[in-house]
C-alpha positions as a Markdown table, in Angstrom:
| # | Residue | x | y | z |
|---|---|---|---|---|
| 1 | Lys | 90.4 | 185.2 | 225.1 |
| 2 | Gln | 91.4 | 184.2 | 221.6 |
| 3 | Trp | 91.3 | 187.7 | 220.3 |
| 4 | Tyr | 93.4 | 188.7 | 223.2 |
| 5 | Gln | 96.2 | 186.1 | 222.4 |
| 6 | Arg | 96.3 | 187.0 | 218.7 |
| 7 | Arg | 96.6 | 190.8 | 219.7 |
| 8 | Val | 99.5 | 189.8 | 222.1 |
| 9 | Ala | 101.2 | 187.8 | 219.2 |
| 10 | Ile | 101.0 | 190.7 | 216.7 |
| 11 | Thr | 102.4 | 192.9 | 219.3 |
| 12 | Ala | 105.3 | 190.7 | 219.9 |
| 13 | Gly | 106.1 | 190.6 | 216.2 |
| 14 | Ile | 104.6 | 187.1 | 215.6 |
| 15 | Thr | 102.5 | 187.3 | 212.3 |
| 16 | Thr | 101.1 | 183.7 | 212.5 |
| 17 | Tyr | 100.2 | 181.4 | 215.4 |
| 18 | Asn | 99.5 | 177.8 | 216.0 |
| 19 | Asn | 95.8 | 177.0 | 216.0 |
| 20 | Pro | 95.1 | 173.6 | 217.3 |
| 21 | Ala | 91.8 | 173.7 | 215.6 |
| 22 | Asn | 93.3 | 174.3 | 212.2 |
| 23 | Pro | 96.7 | 172.4 | 211.7 |
| 24 | Asn | 97.1 | 173.6 | 208.2 |
| 25 | Phe | 98.2 | 177.1 | 209.1 |
| 26 | Ile | 102.0 | 177.7 | 209.3 |
| 27 | Gly | 103.3 | 179.3 | 212.4 |
| 28 | Pro | 104.4 | 180.8 | 214.5 |
| 29 | Arg | 106.9 | 182.7 | 212.4 |
| 30 | Leu | 109.1 | 184.8 | 214.5 |
| 31 | Asn | 109.9 | 187.7 | 212.3 |
| 32 | Asn | 108.6 | 191.2 | 211.6 |
| 33 | Ser | 106.7 | 190.2 | 208.4 |
| 34 | Thr | 103.1 | 191.2 | 208.4 |
| 35 | Gly | 102.2 | 189.1 | 205.2 |
| 36 | Pro | 99.1 | 187.0 | 204.9 |
| 37 | Val | 99.0 | 183.6 | 206.6 |
| 38 | Ile | 99.9 | 180.8 | 204.1 |
| 39 | Asn | 97.8 | 177.6 | 203.9 |
| 40 | Arg | 99.8 | 174.3 | 203.1 |
| 41 | Asn | 97.1 | 172.7 | 201.1 |
| 42 | Asn | 96.8 | 175.8 | 198.9 |
| 43 | Gln | 100.4 | 176.0 | 198.5 |
| 44 | Ser | 100.8 | 172.4 | 197.4 |
| 45 | Thr | 97.8 | 172.7 | 195.0 |
| 46 | Val | 99.5 | 175.8 | 193.3 |
| 47 | Gln | 102.8 | 174.0 | 192.9 |
| 48 | Ile | 101.2 | 170.9 | 191.3 |
| 49 | Ile | 99.2 | 173.0 | 188.9 |
| 50 | Tyr | 102.1 | 174.9 | 188.0 |
| 51 | Ser | 104.3 | 172.0 | 187.4 |
| 52 | Ser | 101.5 | 170.3 | 185.5 |
| 53 | Phe | 101.1 | 173.3 | 183.3 |
| 54 | Trp | 104.7 | 173.4 | 182.2 |
| 55 | Asn | 104.8 | 169.7 | 181.7 |
| 56 | Ile | 101.9 | 169.9 | 179.3 |
| 57 | Leu | 103.4 | 172.9 | 177.7 |
| 58 | Tyr | 106.9 | 171.2 | 177.1 |
| 59 | Trp | 105.6 | 167.6 | 176.4 |
| 60 | Pro | 105.1 | 168.2 | 172.6 |
| 61 | Ile | 108.6 | 169.8 | 172.4 |
| 62 | Arg | 110.4 | 167.0 | 174.3 |
| 63 | Thr | 108.5 | 164.3 | 172.2 |
| 64 | Ala | 109.4 | 166.1 | 169.0 |
| 65 | Tyr | 113.1 | 166.5 | 170.0 |
| 66 | Ser | 113.3 | 162.7 | 171.1 |
| 67 | Ile | 111.9 | 161.7 | 167.7 |
| 68 | Phe | 114.1 | 163.9 | 165.7 |
| 69 | Trp | 117.2 | 162.8 | 167.6 |
| 70 | Thr | 116.4 | 159.2 | 167.1 |
| 71 | Val | 115.9 | 159.8 | 163.4 |
| 72 | Val | 119.3 | 161.6 | 163.1 |
| 73 | Gln | 121.1 | 158.7 | 165.1 |
| 74 | Phe | 119.6 | 156.0 | 162.8 |
| 75 | Ala | 120.5 | 158.1 | 159.6 |
| 76 | Leu | 124.0 | 158.6 | 161.0 |
| 77 | Arg | 124.4 | 154.7 | 161.6 |
| 78 | Phe | 122.8 | 153.9 | 158.3 |
| 79 | Phe | 124.8 | 156.1 | 156.1 |
| 80 | Phe | 128.1 | 156.6 | 157.8 |
| 81 | Ala | 128.6 | 153.4 | 159.9 |
| 82 | Pro | 131.5 | 151.5 | 158.5 |
| 83 | Gly | 130.5 | 148.2 | 156.7 |
| 84 | Pro | 132.2 | 144.8 | 157.3 |
| 85 | Pro | 135.6 | 144.6 | 156.3 |
| 86 | Thr | 136.6 | 143.4 | 152.9 |
| 87 | Gln | 138.2 | 140.0 | 152.4 |
| 88 | Arg | 141.7 | 141.7 | 152.2 |
| 89 | Gln | 141.1 | 143.9 | 155.1 |
| 90 | Ala | 139.9 | 141.1 | 157.2 |
| 91 | Gly | 143.0 | 139.1 | 156.4 |
| 92 | Gln | 145.2 | 142.0 | 157.3 |
| 93 | Glu | 143.4 | 142.5 | 160.6 |
| 94 | Val | 143.9 | 138.8 | 161.6 |
| 95 | Glu | 147.5 | 139.0 | 160.7 |
| 96 | Lys | 147.9 | 142.1 | 163.0 |
| 97 | Tyr | 146.1 | 140.5 | 165.7 |
| 98 | Ile | 148.3 | 137.2 | 165.5 |
| 99 | Ser | 151.3 | 139.4 | 165.8 |
| 100 | Glu | 149.9 | 141.3 | 168.8 |
| 101 | Phe | 148.7 | 138.2 | 170.5 |
| 102 | Asp | 152.2 | 136.5 | 170.1 |
| 103 | Ser | 154.0 | 139.5 | 171.4 |
| 104 | Arg | 151.7 | 139.7 | 174.4 |
| 105 | Tyr | 151.1 | 136.1 | 175.3 |
| 106 | Gly | 154.0 | 134.2 | 173.7 |
| 107 | Ile | 154.0 | 131.5 | 171.0 |
| 108 | Ile | 153.0 | 128.4 | 172.8 |
| 109 | His | 149.5 | 128.1 | 171.6 |
| 110 | Pro | 147.6 | 126.2 | 168.7 |
| 111 | Arg | 148.8 | 127.4 | 165.3 |
| 112 | Phe | 146.7 | 130.2 | 164.1 |
| 113 | Tyr | 145.0 | 130.1 | 160.6 |
| 114 | His | 146.4 | 133.0 | 158.6 |
| 115 | Gly | 143.3 | 134.3 | 156.8 |
| 116 | Ser | 139.9 | 135.7 | 157.2 |
| 117 | Tyr | 137.1 | 133.8 | 158.9 |
| 118 | Arg | 135.4 | 133.1 | 155.6 |
| 119 | Glu | 138.6 | 131.6 | 154.2 |
| 120 | Ala | 138.9 | 129.5 | 157.3 |
| 121 | Val | 135.4 | 128.2 | 157.0 |
| 122 | Ser | 135.8 | 127.5 | 153.3 |
| 123 | His | 139.1 | 125.6 | 154.1 |
| 124 | Ala | 137.5 | 123.4 | 156.8 |
| 125 | Lys | 134.5 | 122.9 | 154.6 |
| 126 | Arg | 136.5 | 121.8 | 151.5 |
| 127 | His | 138.9 | 119.6 | 153.5 |
| 128 | Leu | 136.1 | 118.2 | 155.9 |
| 129 | Arg | 138.1 | 119.3 | 159.0 |
| 130 | Phe | 137.0 | 120.7 | 162.4 |
| 131 | Leu | 137.3 | 124.5 | 162.9 |
| 132 | Leu | 138.0 | 125.8 | 166.4 |
| 133 | Val | 137.1 | 129.6 | 166.7 |
| 134 | Tyr | 138.5 | 131.6 | 169.5 |
| 135 | Leu | 137.2 | 135.2 | 170.0 |
| 136 | His | 139.4 | 137.3 | 172.3 |
| 137 | His | 139.4 | 140.8 | 173.9 |
| 138 | Glu | 142.6 | 142.2 | 175.2 |
| 139 | Asp | 140.8 | 144.8 | 177.6 |
| 140 | Asn | 138.6 | 142.0 | 179.1 |
| 141 | Pro | 140.3 | 140.7 | 182.3 |
| 142 | Val | 138.5 | 137.3 | 181.8 |
| 143 | Ala | 139.6 | 137.0 | 178.4 |
| 144 | Val | 143.2 | 137.7 | 179.3 |
| 145 | Arg | 143.1 | 135.1 | 182.1 |
| 146 | Phe | 141.5 | 132.6 | 179.6 |
| 147 | Ala | 144.3 | 133.3 | 177.0 |
| 148 | Lys | 147.1 | 132.8 | 179.6 |
| 149 | Asn | 145.5 | 129.7 | 181.3 |
| 150 | Val | 143.8 | 127.9 | 178.5 |
| 151 | Val | 144.8 | 129.1 | 174.9 |
| 152 | Cys | 148.5 | 129.4 | 175.6 |
| 153 | Thr | 149.0 | 126.0 | 177.0 |
| 154 | Gly | 150.9 | 123.0 | 175.5 |
| 155 | Leu | 147.9 | 120.7 | 176.2 |
| 156 | Leu | 145.5 | 122.8 | 174.1 |
| 157 | Lys | 148.1 | 123.1 | 171.5 |
| 158 | Ser | 148.7 | 119.3 | 171.1 |
| 159 | Val | 144.9 | 118.6 | 171.0 |
| 160 | Val | 144.1 | 121.2 | 168.4 |
| 161 | Glu | 146.9 | 120.7 | 166.1 |
| 162 | Asp | 146.4 | 117.0 | 165.7 |
| 163 | Asn | 142.7 | 117.3 | 164.8 |
| 164 | Leu | 141.6 | 120.9 | 164.0 |
| 165 | Leu | 142.1 | 124.2 | 162.4 |
| 166 | Phe | 142.2 | 127.0 | 164.8 |
| 167 | Trp | 141.1 | 130.7 | 163.9 |
| 168 | Ser | 141.1 | 133.4 | 166.3 |
| 169 | Cys | 140.6 | 137.3 | 166.2 |
| 170 | Ser | 139.7 | 140.2 | 168.8 |
| 171 | Thr | 136.4 | 141.6 | 168.7 |
| 172 | Lys | 138.0 | 145.0 | 169.0 |
| 173 | Lys | 138.8 | 144.5 | 165.4 |
| 174 | Gly | 136.0 | 144.6 | 162.6 |
| 175 | Glu | 136.7 | 141.1 | 161.5 |
| 176 | Gly | 136.3 | 139.8 | 165.0 |
| 177 | Glu | 133.3 | 142.0 | 165.7 |
| 178 | Cys | 131.4 | 140.6 | 162.6 |
| 179 | Val | 132.3 | 137.1 | 163.5 |
| 180 | Ala | 130.9 | 137.6 | 167.0 |
| 181 | Glu | 127.6 | 138.9 | 165.6 |
| 182 | Ser | 127.4 | 136.0 | 163.3 |
| 183 | Leu | 127.9 | 133.6 | 166.1 |
| 184 | Asn | 124.8 | 134.7 | 168.0 |
| 185 | Lys | 126.6 | 137.9 | 169.5 |
| 186 | Ala | 129.3 | 135.8 | 171.2 |
| 187 | Lys | 131.1 | 137.5 | 174.0 |
| 188 | Pro | 134.7 | 136.9 | 174.7 |
| 189 | Pro | 136.3 | 134.8 | 175.8 |
| 190 | Phe | 134.4 | 132.6 | 173.4 |
| 191 | Leu | 135.5 | 129.2 | 172.0 |
| 192 | Gly | 133.5 | 127.3 | 169.5 |
| 193 | Leu | 133.9 | 124.2 | 167.6 |
| 194 | Leu | 132.4 | 124.0 | 163.9 |
| 195 | Cys | 132.2 | 121.2 | 161.6 |
| 196 | Phe | 130.5 | 120.5 | 158.2 |
| 197 | Lys | 127.4 | 118.5 | 159.2 |
| 198 | Asp | 124.0 | 118.0 | 157.3 |
| 199 | Gly | 125.2 | 120.1 | 154.5 |
| 200 | Gln | 126.4 | 123.2 | 156.4 |
| 201 | Met | 128.8 | 124.4 | 158.9 |
| 202 | Arg | 127.3 | 123.7 | 162.5 |
| 203 | Met | 128.4 | 124.7 | 166.0 |
| 204 | Val | 128.8 | 121.5 | 167.9 |
| 205 | Tyr | 130.5 | 122.8 | 170.9 |
| 206 | Lys | 130.9 | 126.2 | 172.5 |
| 207 | Asn | 132.2 | 127.8 | 175.7 |
| 208 | Gln | 131.5 | 131.3 | 176.6 |
| 209 | Gly | 133.3 | 132.9 | 179.7 |
| 210 | Tyr | 136.1 | 131.3 | 181.8 |
| 211 | Ala | 136.7 | 127.7 | 182.3 |
| 212 | Thr | 139.6 | 125.6 | 183.3 |
| 213 | Ile | 141.9 | 124.0 | 180.6 |
| 214 | Glu | 140.8 | 120.4 | 182.0 |
| 215 | Met | 137.2 | 121.3 | 181.6 |
| 216 | Ile | 137.7 | 122.7 | 178.0 |
| 217 | Ile | 139.8 | 119.7 | 177.0 |
| 218 | Ser | 137.3 | 117.2 | 178.3 |
| 219 | Arg | 134.4 | 118.7 | 176.4 |
| 220 | Leu | 136.2 | 119.5 | 173.2 |
| 221 | Thr | 137.5 | 116.0 | 173.1 |
| 222 | Thr | 133.9 | 114.7 | 173.6 |
| 223 | Ala | 132.5 | 116.9 | 170.8 |
| 224 | Ile | 135.2 | 115.8 | 168.5 |
| 225 | Val | 134.6 | 111.9 | 169.4 |
| 226 | Glu | 130.8 | 112.5 | 168.8 |
| 227 | Asn | 131.1 | 114.3 | 165.5 |
| 228 | Glu | 134.2 | 112.6 | 163.8 |
| 229 | Pro | 131.9 | 109.9 | 162.4 |
| 230 | His | 129.9 | 112.5 | 160.4 |
| 231 | Leu | 133.2 | 113.8 | 158.8 |
| 232 | Asn | 134.5 | 110.3 | 158.2 |
| 233 | Arg | 131.3 | 109.4 | 156.3 |
| 234 | Gln | 131.4 | 112.6 | 154.3 |
| 235 | Arg | 135.2 | 111.8 | 153.5 |
| 236 | Ser | 134.3 | 108.3 | 152.4 |
| 237 | Asn | 131.4 | 109.7 | 150.1 |
| 238 | Arg | 133.8 | 112.2 | 148.7 |
| 239 | Asp | 136.4 | 109.6 | 147.9 |
| 240 | Arg | 133.9 | 107.4 | 146.2 |
| 241 | Val | 132.8 | 110.2 | 144.2 |
| 242 | Ser | 136.3 | 111.0 | 143.3 |
| 243 | Glu | 137.0 | 107.6 | 142.4 |
| 244 | Ser | 134.1 | 107.4 | 140.4 |
| 245 | Ser | 135.0 | 110.7 | 138.8 |
| 246 | Ala | 138.4 | 109.4 | 138.0 |
| 247 | Ser | 137.2 | 106.2 | 136.6 |
| 248 | Gln | 134.7 | 108.0 | 134.4 |
| 249 | Gln | 137.4 | 110.4 | 133.4 |
| 250 | Ile | 139.7 | 107.4 | 132.5 |
| 251 | Met | 136.9 | 105.7 | 130.5 |
| 252 | Gln | 136.3 | 108.9 | 128.5 |
| 253 | Glu | 140.0 | 109.3 | 127.8 |
| 254 | Gln | 140.2 | 105.8 | 126.5 |
| 255 | Asp | 136.9 | 106.2 | 124.4 |
| 256 | Ala | 138.6 | 109.3 | 123.0 |
| 257 | Ala | 141.8 | 107.4 | 122.2 |
| 258 | Phe | 139.7 | 104.7 | 120.5 |
| 259 | Gln | 138.0 | 107.2 | 118.3 |
| 260 | Glu | 141.1 | 108.8 | 117.3 |
| 261 | Ser | 142.6 | 105.5 | 116.5 |
| 262 | Leu | 139.5 | 104.4 | 114.4 |
| 263 | Val | 139.6 | 107.8 | 112.5 |
| 264 | Arg | 143.3 | 107.2 | 111.7 |
| 265 | Asp | 142.7 | 103.6 | 110.5 |
| 266 | Gln | 139.8 | 104.8 | 108.4 |
| 267 | Glu | 142.0 | 107.4 | 106.8 |
| 268 | Arg | 144.7 | 104.9 | 106.0 |
| 269 | Ala | 142.2 | 102.6 | 104.5 |
| 270 | Arg | 140.8 | 105.4 | 102.4 |
| 271 | Lys | 144.1 | 106.4 | 101.3 |
| 272 | Lys | 145.1 | 102.8 | 100.3 |
| 273 | Lys | 141.9 | 102.4 | 98.2 |
| 274 | Glu | 142.5 | 105.5 | 96.3 |
| 275 | Glu | 146.1 | 104.2 | 95.6 |
| 276 | Glu | 144.7 | 100.9 | 94.5 |
| 277 | Asp | 142.1 | 102.7 | 92.3 |
| 278 | Glu | 144.8 | 104.8 | 90.7 |
| 279 | Ile | 147.0 | 101.8 | 89.8 |
| 280 | Lys | 144.1 | 100.0 | 88.5 |
| 281 | Lys | 143.2 | 102.9 | 86.3 |
| 282 | Ile | 146.7 | 103.1 | 85.0 |
| 283 | Gln | 146.7 | 99.4 | 84.1 |
| 284 | Glu | 143.6 | 99.7 | 82.2 |
| 285 | Glu | 145.0 | 102.6 | 80.2 |
């Protein structure tokens, strides 16, 4: 009976058939092909072997290419990447940023420090003042919103200009990018308060991301109040050292004047004695 069914199928142009006893055969296929019956398991095995063969063959090539390209990228970054801006370039970038910021957002904001970040830090350290750093990015919607609603407000302007130095730059510029890296890869909008504490400049407050002006003022004021005593003590020590140095300098000047007067008196006494000896010698003759 099965032989008869197979013969009928071949006569009708069916080259394969469904065999319930063996479901791995593909069929029926209604075409005029008289090709061999295809087994699914055999087909999958062949494809896996074929794919594995080419993967094994190309693996060393892919690995070598990946290593080569990694080395090339590292060499390009090492030899051709631009270094940090010089002091003069940094100052020029900050000046350009200030001009662009004013033209875009207006001039109602804390007074910017005109100079590089290094100069601002040196100034704050030398005069024992707080330094507020703002990192901006003009293509960042959150930073733009922060600049309009926080930085460019009369409230922040009054708080900052009474107590702090204010330095700012965009991370799109080399100087701003370098500063962001030095501040633990800060992302704009970033606001950080630094002061000279324990012998070095320390970050005593920072805000990264958007915050309301009320929240910024509250936290900034708290940080100033908490750290102002450190600066006051250092100012007192500096004043005492200055007074002591001044007193020491005065004493040195007084000693120098006394020595000069003593030398002049001795010179006068020597000349007077020579004159007396000369007169006595003439009288004896």
